[in-house]
N, C-alpha and C positions, 0 to 999 in steps of 0.2 A: 250767345252771339247772334246777330241778325242773319237771317237767311238771305241768300242771293237767288232771286228768281230770274232765270235765264229765259228770255222771250225770243224765239226764233222768228225768222221772216218767211217769205215765200219759199215753198218747197222744203221747209224745215232746215235743220242744221245737222245732218248726219256726219259721222266721222269721214274725213279728218278735220271737219270744221272746228274752229277754236271754241265755239260754244259747247260742242260735244266733249272736247278735251277738257274744258273747264268743269263741266258737270261731273266728269269721271275722276278728276283730280282734286276736287274741293268738296269735302264732306258736308259743308254748309250750303252747297249750291244744288239747285235742281232745275231741270228744264220744264217749262210750262208746256203741257200737252195741248196743243192747239188743233182743233178738228180740221181734217182735210186740208193739209198745208198746200196742196197743189191747186186747190180751188177754194181760196179763202172767202169766208162769209163774215163780214165785219161784225154782225151782231153775235154770231157764234163765238168768234175769237174774243170779243169783249167779255162775254159771259164766262168763258174759260179762265181768262186772266183775273176777272173779278173774284171768282171762287178761290183762286190761289192766294190772292191778296188777303181775303177774309180769313183764310186758313192760316196764313203766315203774316200777321200784321207786323209793320215796322221793318219790312224787308227792303233790301236794295234791289231795284229792277234793272236788269241789264238786257237791253234789246239790240238786235241787229236788223238793219234794213226795214222791212215792213213791221217787224216787232218793235222797233223804235217808234214808228208812227203810231202803232197801237197804244204804246205806253203814253205818248203825248196826248192822244185823244182821251184816254181814260182819265188821266190826271187833270186835263182841262175841263172835262165834263163833270167829274165827281171829285170835288176838292176835299171831301171828307174822308177819302180813302186813307188808311193808315200806312203810308209809305215813307221810308226813311230817306230815300234818295233815288235818283234815276240816272243811269248811264246809257246814253243814246249813241249807238255806233252805226255810222253810215246810213242815216235814214234814207228811205226810198221815197222819192217824190211821186205820188200817185198820178200826177199829171205830166210826168216826164215823157218826152217824145222818143221812147224806145220800144222795141218790138214786144216785150212781155208786159208792158204797162197796162194793157187792157184787163189783166187779171187782178189788178189792185186798184182800179179807178174808183171803186165804191168806198175806198178808204180816204178819199180826198173830200174837200181840200184840207190841207194841214192846218191845225189850230195855231193861232198866233196870239196867244195870251200868256201872260207870265205864270209859270208854274209855281205852286206854293211849297215845293220841296226842293232841296239842293239838287242841282242837276249839272251834267256835263255832256256836251255833244262832241263826239270824236269824228272828225271828217278827213276826207282825202281830197287832194287837188285834181285827181283824174278819175273820180267816181262817175261811171256812166249813169247812175241812178239819181244823182243830185250834184249840181255844180257846186264848187266851193263857195262861190258868192252866195248862192241860195242857202247853203249850210250856215254860213256866217250870219245871214239875215235871220234865219230861223232861230239860231242860238240867241241872237239879240232879242227876238220877239218872245222867246220862252223864258228869258232870264237865265239861260244856261251858259256855263263857261265853255269855251271852245278850245279843243286841242286839235292842232293841225299835224296830221301824220305825213304830210307831203304826198309823194307819188305812191299811193298805197291802194289804188284801184277801189274795189268795193269792200275792201277789208274782209275778204273771204278766202276760201281755199284757192280760187283761181289766181288771186294776187299774193299768195304765199302765206296766208294766215291759217295754218293748222294750229299747233300750240302757240299761244300768244301770251307770254308772261307779262308783257307790258299792260295787257288788259286788266290783269289782276292787280297790278300796281295802281292803276287808275281807280279801280273799285275800292281798294284798301284805303287810299287817300280820301276818297269820297266818304267812306264809312267813318274814318277817323275824324274828319273835319266837320261832319254834320253836327258835332257838339261844339265846334268853334267856327261858326260861319265866317267870321272876319278873316280867318287864315285860309279859307278855301280858295278864294280868288287869287291870293298871292302864289299859292303852289301851282294852280293850273295855269297861271300866267307864265310860269317858267317851264311848264311841262313839255312844250313843243321842242325845247332845246335838248331834252333828255330822252323822251320816249321813242322817237323815231330811230335812235341808235340801238334800241333794245331788240333782241331777235324776234322776228315775227313768225318764223317757221322752224 
C-alpha cells in the first residue's frame, strides 16, 4: 500500500493537531521531519521532503498550511518525482497580510502551473492565511479539485481540527481514484455536501 507522507506547516503539527493524530493512528503514514519548523528555510525543507519522496516513491503527500505550499513548489519544479497524489489542506499564502507572514515570505510566490499528479485542495471560507477566492483560483491553476469545508478557519487545532476522520476519507478517495482519474472529479465535486458534516474534533 502507498505510504502517506504528512507534511507539516509553520511551527510543525504537534498533538493534538490532526496531522499528529493521523500519523499515530495510520500505520502507513509518517510525518516528514522538516528542519527548524519555527524558522523555516525553503531550501532545507525542500531537501528534507525530496529525501522522503525518494525513499518512499509513489506516496500520497498530505500537506497543511506551509506544508501544502512546499508540496506544490516541489511538484511544480520537479515533475519527475514519483508521487501518486497530493492533498493540499489550507495552503498559506506567503504574501498574505497577516502578522506571522514574514516567516514564510521566502516560500512565495505560489506556483500557478498544472501539477502532473492527481490533487485536491481543501479550503475554508474564513481562513486568515488564504482567502477562499484565492484558494479557488489556486486550485484552478494547479488543476486540483477543490473541497469547500465552509467556516473551518485554518483547519487546525484552533478551529477544532484535532482528530479529523474526514481528512482520511479524502486521502482514501484520492488513493483509490488515482487509478481511475475520470471518477476522481465526480466524487470530489460532491464531497463538499458530505465532508463538512463529518466530525472535525
